C-alpha positions as CSV (number, residue, x, y, z in Angstrom):
1,M,122.3,115.6,124.7
2,R,118.7,115.9,124.5
3,R,118.5,119.6,124.7
4,P,120.9,120.4,122.2
5,L,119.1,118.1,119.4
6,L,115.8,119.6,120.4
7,A,117.6,123.2,119.5
8,A,119.2,121.2,116.4
9,L,115.6,120.2,115.0
10,V,114.0,123.3,115.5
11,L,116.9,124.6,113.4
12,L,117.1,121.6,111.0
13,P,115.7,123.6,107.7
14,L,117.9,126.0,108.0
15,A,121.0,123.3,108.6
16,W,120.6,120.5,105.8
17,A,124.1,118.7,105.1
18,S,123.9,117.0,101.7
19,T,124.8,113.5,102.1
20,S,124.0,110.2,100.2
21,A,123.3,107.9,103.3
22,Q,120.4,109.7,104.6
23,E,117.4,108.4,103.8
24,S,114.7,111.0,105.4
25,V,114.9,114.4,107.2
26,F,112.6,112.5,109.1
27,A,114.6,109.6,110.0
28,L,116.3,112.3,112.5
29,Q,113.5,111.7,115.1
30,F,112.0,108.5,117.1
31,L,112.4,105.4,115.5
32,G,113.2,106.7,111.7
33,V,111.8,105.3,108.8
34,S,109.6,102.5,108.3
35,E,111.1,99.5,105.8
36,E,107.9,97.1,106.4
37,T,107.2,95.8,103.0
38,G,106.4,92.9,100.6
39,D,107.8,92.1,97.6
40,G,108.5,94.0,94.3
41,R,104.7,92.6,93.3
42,A,103.4,93.5,96.4
43,R,105.1,97.4,96.1
44,S,103.7,97.8,92.6
45,L,100.5,97.3,94.0
46,G,100.8,99.7,96.9
47,V,100.3,97.1,99.5
48,L,102.0,94.9,101.9
49,G,100.8,91.6,100.1
50,V,98.8,90.3,103.3
51,G,95.8,89.1,101.1
52,L,97.7,88.0,98.2
53,D,98.1,84.2,97.0
54,E,101.9,84.3,96.4
55,T,103.6,81.0,95.8
56,R,107.0,82.7,93.2
57,T,108.7,84.8,96.5
58,A,109.3,84.3,99.8
59,I,109.5,87.7,101.0
60,V,106.1,88.0,102.2
61,L,104.3,89.9,105.6
62,N,102.0,86.9,106.0
63,P,103.5,83.8,107.1
64,A,100.5,81.9,105.7
65,T,101.4,83.0,102.3
66,L,104.1,80.3,101.6
67,G,101.8,77.6,102.8
68,G,101.2,76.7,99.3
69,A,104.8,77.0,98.2
70,N,106.0,73.4,96.6
71,H,109.5,74.7,95.4
72,M,112.7,76.2,97.1
73,S,112.6,80.2,97.0
74,L,115.3,82.4,97.2
75,S,114.3,86.2,97.1
76,V,116.1,89.4,97.5
77,M,115.0,93.2,96.8
78,A,116.4,96.4,96.8
79,V,115.6,99.9,97.0
80,A,117.0,103.2,95.1
81,G,116.2,106.6,94.4
82,S,116.1,110.3,95.4
83,R,114.1,112.9,97.6
84,E,113.6,116.6,98.0
85,T,113.2,118.1,101.0
86,S,111.6,121.4,101.3
87,D,111.1,123.9,104.2
88,M,109.5,127.8,103.4
89,D,112.8,129.1,102.4
90,S,114.6,126.2,100.5
91,Q,115.3,122.8,98.8
92,Q,117.6,120.1,99.4
93,R,118.1,116.8,97.3
94,F,119.6,113.3,98.6
95,G,120.0,110.0,97.1
96,M,119.6,107.1,99.0
97,A,120.0,103.3,98.3
98,R,119.1,99.9,100.8
99,F,118.8,96.1,100.6
100,P,115.7,96.0,103.3
101,Q,115.1,92.1,102.7
102,L,117.0,88.5,101.9
103,R,114.3,86.0,102.6
104,G,114.0,82.0,101.9
105,S,111.8,79.2,102.0
106,L,111.5,75.5,101.7
107,P,109.3,72.9,101.6
108,L,109.6,70.1,104.2
109,F,107.4,67.0,104.4
110,G,103.9,67.1,104.4
111,K,102.1,70.3,104.0
112,V,105.0,72.5,105.7
113,V,107.2,74.9,104.6
114,F,109.9,76.5,106.3
115,T,111.1,80.1,106.1
116,T,114.1,82.4,107.4
117,G,115.9,85.5,106.3
118,F,116.5,89.3,107.1
119,M,113.4,92.1,107.4
120,A,114.7,95.3,107.9
121,M,111.8,96.9,110.1
122,R,113.2,100.9,110.6
123,N,116.5,102.9,109.3
124,F,117.6,105.9,111.1
125,R,120.3,107.1,108.9
126,G,120.5,110.8,108.5
127,E,122.9,114.0,109.3
128,F,123.1,117.4,109.5
129,T,125.4,120.6,110.3
130,L,124.6,123.3,112.4
131,E,126.2,126.7,110.8
132,P,129.7,127.8,112.8
133,D,129.2,130.1,116.0
134,Q,131.8,131.9,118.3
135,I,132.4,131.6,121.8
136,D,134.6,134.6,122.6
137,D,137.2,134.6,119.7
138,L,136.6,131.1,119.2
139,T,134.7,129.5,116.3
140,Y,133.3,126.2,116.0
141,A,130.8,123.8,114.5
142,Q,129.0,121.1,115.4
143,R,126.8,118.2,112.9
144,F,124.7,115.8,114.2
145,E,124.7,111.8,112.9
146,R,122.6,109.0,113.1
147,D,123.0,105.6,112.0
148,G,121.6,102.4,112.2
149,T,119.0,100.0,111.5
150,L,116.0,97.6,113.5
151,Y,115.8,94.1,111.4
152,V,114.0,90.9,112.4
153,V,115.4,87.2,111.8
154,P,112.1,85.3,111.4
155,V,112.0,81.3,111.5
156,G,108.9,79.7,111.0
157,L,106.8,77.6,109.2
158,A,103.9,77.5,106.9
159,G,101.2,75.1,105.8
160,S,98.1,74.2,103.8
161,L,94.9,72.9,106.1
162,G,92.8,71.9,103.3
163,P,92.6,73.8,99.8
164,L,90.5,76.9,101.4
165,L,92.9,77.8,104.4
166,R,96.7,78.2,105.0
167,V,98.4,79.0,108.2
168,G,101.6,79.9,109.1
169,A,103.6,81.3,112.1
170,T,107.0,82.8,112.9
171,A,109.3,83.4,116.0
172,D,110.6,86.8,115.2
173,F,113.9,87.7,116.6
174,M,114.6,91.7,116.8
175,L,117.9,92.8,116.9
176,G,119.4,96.8,116.0
177,T,121.7,99.6,116.8
178,I,120.5,103.3,116.9
179,D,124.0,105.6,116.5
180,E,123.9,109.5,117.5
181,A,126.9,111.7,117.8
182,W,127.1,115.7,118.6
183,I,130.5,116.0,116.7
184,T,131.9,119.6,118.0
185,E,135.1,121.1,115.7
186,G,137.3,124.5,115.6
187,E,139.8,126.4,115.8
188,S,142.3,125.8,118.8
189,L,139.4,123.0,120.1
190,L,140.1,119.3,120.3
191,P,137.7,117.6,118.5
192,L,134.8,116.1,121.0
193,G,132.0,113.6,120.2
194,S,128.9,113.1,123.0
195,R,127.7,109.8,121.7
196,R,124.9,107.6,122.3
197,R,124.4,103.9,121.4
198,D,121.5,102.1,121.9
199,R,121.8,98.3,121.1
200,L,118.2,96.7,121.4
201,S,116.9,93.0,121.1
202,G,113.8,91.2,121.6
203,I,111.6,88.2,120.8
204,T,108.3,88.2,119.0
205,G,106.2,86.2,116.7
206,T,104.1,86.3,113.9
207,L,100.8,84.3,113.2
208,G,98.9,84.2,110.0
209,V,96.0,83.1,108.0
210,L,95.0,83.0,104.4
211,L,91.5,82.0,103.6
212,R,89.9,81.1,100.2
213,P,85.9,81.5,100.9
214,A,85.3,81.4,97.2
215,P,87.5,80.9,94.0
216,W,87.7,84.8,93.3
217,L,88.3,85.9,96.6
218,E,91.4,85.6,99.2
219,V,91.2,86.9,102.7
220,G,94.2,87.4,104.9
221,A,95.6,88.6,108.2
222,T,98.3,88.5,110.7
223,Y,99.1,89.6,114.3
224,S,102.0,90.4,116.5
225,P,102.2,91.2,120.2
226,E,103.7,93.4,122.5
227,F,107.1,92.0,123.7
228,D,109.7,92.8,125.6
229,V,113.1,95.0,124.0
230,Q,115.9,94.8,126.1
231,R,118.0,98.2,125.6
232,E,121.8,98.4,126.5
233,R,122.6,101.9,126.4
234,R,126.0,103.4,126.0
235,E,127.1,106.9,126.3
236,T,130.6,108.3,125.8
237,L,132.4,111.8,125.4
238,E,135.4,110.7,123.5
239,S,137.9,113.1,121.0
240,A,136.5,113.6,117.5
241,A,140.2,113.0,115.8
242,P,140.6,111.0,113.1
243,G,141.6,107.8,115.3
244,G,140.6,109.4,118.6
245,S,137.6,107.1,118.7
246,S,139.7,104.2,119.6
247,S,140.9,106.4,122.7
248,T,140.1,105.8,126.3
249,P,137.0,107.8,126.4
250,F,136.8,111.0,128.7
251,R,133.5,109.8,130.1
252,D,132.0,106.2,129.8
253,A,128.6,105.2,131.1
254,T,126.2,102.0,130.2
255,V,122.8,101.8,131.7
256,N,120.6,98.9,130.9
257,S,116.8,99.0,130.8
258,T,113.7,96.8,129.5
259,F,110.9,98.6,127.8
260,R,107.5,97.5,125.4
261,F,107.6,96.9,121.8
262,P,103.6,97.7,120.6
263,K,101.5,94.8,118.6
264,V,100.6,94.8,115.4
265,W,97.6,93.8,112.9
266,R,97.6,93.6,109.5
267,L,94.1,92.5,107.0
268,G,94.1,92.4,103.8
269,A,92.1,91.0,100.8
270,S,92.0,90.2,97.2
271,V,89.4,89.5,94.3
272,R,90.0,88.2,90.8
273,L,88.0,89.1,88.3
274,G,88.4,86.7,85.6
275,S,91.8,85.1,84.7
276,R,93.6,88.2,84.1
277,L,92.4,91.0,86.4
278,L,93.4,91.2,90.3
279,L,92.0,94.0,92.9
280,T,94.0,93.9,96.2
281,G,94.1,96.0,99.0
282,D,95.2,95.3,102.8
283,Y,95.6,97.9,106.3
284,L,97.7,97.5,108.9
285,W,97.7,99.3,112.6
286,R,100.6,99.0,115.2
287,Q,99.6,100.3,119.0
288,W,102.7,102.8,119.2
289,E,100.7,104.1,122.6
290,A,101.5,101.3,124.0
291,Y,105.1,101.9,123.4
292,G,107.4,102.6,126.2
293,G,111.1,102.9,124.9
294,S,112.9,106.7,124.2
295,S,111.2,109.1,121.8
296,Y,114.1,110.0,120.3
297,E,113.3,113.7,120.3
298,A,110.0,113.1,118.7
299,E,107.3,115.7,119.8
300,K,104.7,113.2,120.5
301,V,103.8,109.6,119.3
302,G,100.5,108.2,118.0
303,N,99.4,104.6,116.6
304,E,100.5,104.3,112.7
305,N,98.3,103.2,110.2
306,R,98.3,102.3,106.6
307,A,96.0,101.8,103.9
308,G,96.3,100.6,100.3
309,G,95.2,99.3,97.3
310,G,95.8,98.2,93.7
311,V,95.0,96.4,90.1
312,E,96.9,94.0,88.2
313,L,96.6,93.1,84.7
314,N,98.6,90.0,83.5
315,P,97.3,89.8,79.6
316,N,99.2,86.6,78.6
317,G,100.6,84.7,82.3
318,R,103.7,85.9,81.7
319,V,104.0,89.8,82.1
320,A,101.9,91.7,84.4
321,F,101.0,95.2,84.3
322,R,100.4,97.3,87.6
323,V,98.8,100.0,89.8
324,G,98.4,101.2,93.1
325,G,98.0,104.2,95.9
326,S,98.8,104.2,99.3
327,Q,98.3,106.3,102.7
328,W,100.4,105.9,105.5
329,T,100.2,107.6,109.1
330,W,103.8,107.8,110.8
331,P,103.7,107.4,114.6
332,Q,105.6,111.0,114.9
333,Y,104.3,113.9,115.1
334,V,105.9,117.3,113.2
335,G,105.6,120.5,113.7
336,G,102.8,119.3,116.5
337,E,100.3,117.4,113.6
338,R,100.5,113.7,112.5
339,L,102.8,113.0,109.6
340,R,101.5,111.4,106.6
341,E,102.9,109.9,103.4
342,T,100.9,109.2,100.2
343,T,102.2,107.8,97.5
344,L,101.5,106.3,93.8
345,H,102.9,102.7,93.1
346,L,103.5,101.3,89.4
347,G,105.2,98.6,88.0
348,V,105.9,95.2,86.3
349,G,106.2,91.8,86.6
350,I,108.4,89.1,84.5
351,A,108.1,85.4,85.2
352,I,111.0,84.1,85.0
353,H,110.7,80.8,82.9
354,P,107.7,78.4,84.0
355,D,108.0,77.5,87.9
356,M,111.6,79.4,88.0
357,G,110.6,82.9,89.7
358,R,109.9,86.1,89.0
359,L,111.3,89.6,88.5
360,D,109.5,92.4,89.7
361,L,110.1,95.8,89.2
362,A,108.1,99.0,91.2
363,L,108.5,102.6,90.8
364,E,107.3,104.8,93.2
365,H,106.3,108.2,93.9
366,A,105.8,109.7,97.1
367,W,104.9,112.8,99.2
368,I,105.7,113.0,103.0
369,G,104.9,115.9,105.5
370,D,103.2,118.9,104.5
371,L,104.5,122.6,104.4
372,E,101.8,124.1,106.1
373,R,100.8,121.1,108.4
374,N,104.3,120.2,109.5
375,G,106.5,123.1,108.3
376,L,109.0,120.3,106.3
377,Q,107.8,118.2,103.3
378,E,109.7,115.3,101.3
379,R,109.1,114.4,97.7
380,S,110.2,110.4,97.3
381,F,111.1,108.6,94.0
382,R,112.3,105.3,94.6
383,V,112.9,102.5,92.3
384,V,112.3,99.1,93.7
385,V,113.6,95.8,92.3
386,S,112.8,92.3,93.6
387,I,114.0,88.9,92.0
388,S,113.0,85.5,93.4
389,G,114.8,81.9,92.1
390,Q,112.8,78.9,92.7
391,E,113.8,75.3,92.0
392,E,111.5,72.6,92.0
393,W,111.1,70.3,95.2
394,K,110.0,66.9,95.2
395,R,106.4,67.5,97.8
396,K,103.3,68.9,95.5
397,S,101.5,71.4,96.1
398,P,98.2,70.6,98.4
399,R,96.1,73.1,95.6
400,S,96.3,73.6,92.3
401,D,95.7,77.5,90.8
């Protein structure tokens, strides 16, 4: 499957096929599009939320953040929008929608909080169709389809060690599937599908800390080590006619293997300037150079990094206004160069009755890739909505804000 796909990726700018499921043209390579994210508040500030003192949502990447929660919380987030993909000659527009986060937290005993949920990591959706071709007098067409998601189910505990320090840890159960298929159809030809399905699974962990060295300053950090991922790869050649996938494949082979998944560091801080203004920023670094799995037709893979920051104005304690920016260097190379994303973030947050939760709305305008450097570029417009519902729990927070 590798050689035809490499050739198709070269022709990709001339062969886009519109589909609402497609997240990004860059999702066709490597491990697709990252969905690593904080909640709507963090998104509108341009950050992952590593250094935010946050007790009104359960959607967090720093498990220590939840150590100050004294309410049971259930949080969900959805993302929708559109993107415009361009090469030197043409443009195409696509839509997208997904639900990358669902998470809850529950205060237990003493100063301990339990958390679990669903966190999407990466998304692989995409497809394209090549121009029809001929062999002798037979006309045929080929299309490539890619689908799947890599996600984590975190199960962890968090707590406060006095008024200045929170700590947290999660066991992260990673699961996912990457489905790829070349479909060949034509006049007087049996429709054939050459399919590859990779099932991935592994267990890692995340350690987090949130420190308050001064009343106006908070500093956070997380670390997740390298870990082994088990891969079951099944490759089949089968009929692509309606109902054909349920019949016995013409060829069927399964191979099991193990590879290393990279470690990741996240660092962040937030500064309060009085009671109404907050400044925050954070940084992510993931060592993809140590990745031992399939490149999935990526030219080359390098270390991933992300930096972002923003400002929040909360004039009355109920409605907050936010603006931020971020720069993300993706792991895959495109056109021989690194792929970079620059994003402008805007948003608003509305408190739902005191201690009952929060509604957050974020608007994002992202520029991904560059025509001169990568040969392709995308402009993406995204709307992010997250909502958290809370119910008062028995124990009191170890710190009042």
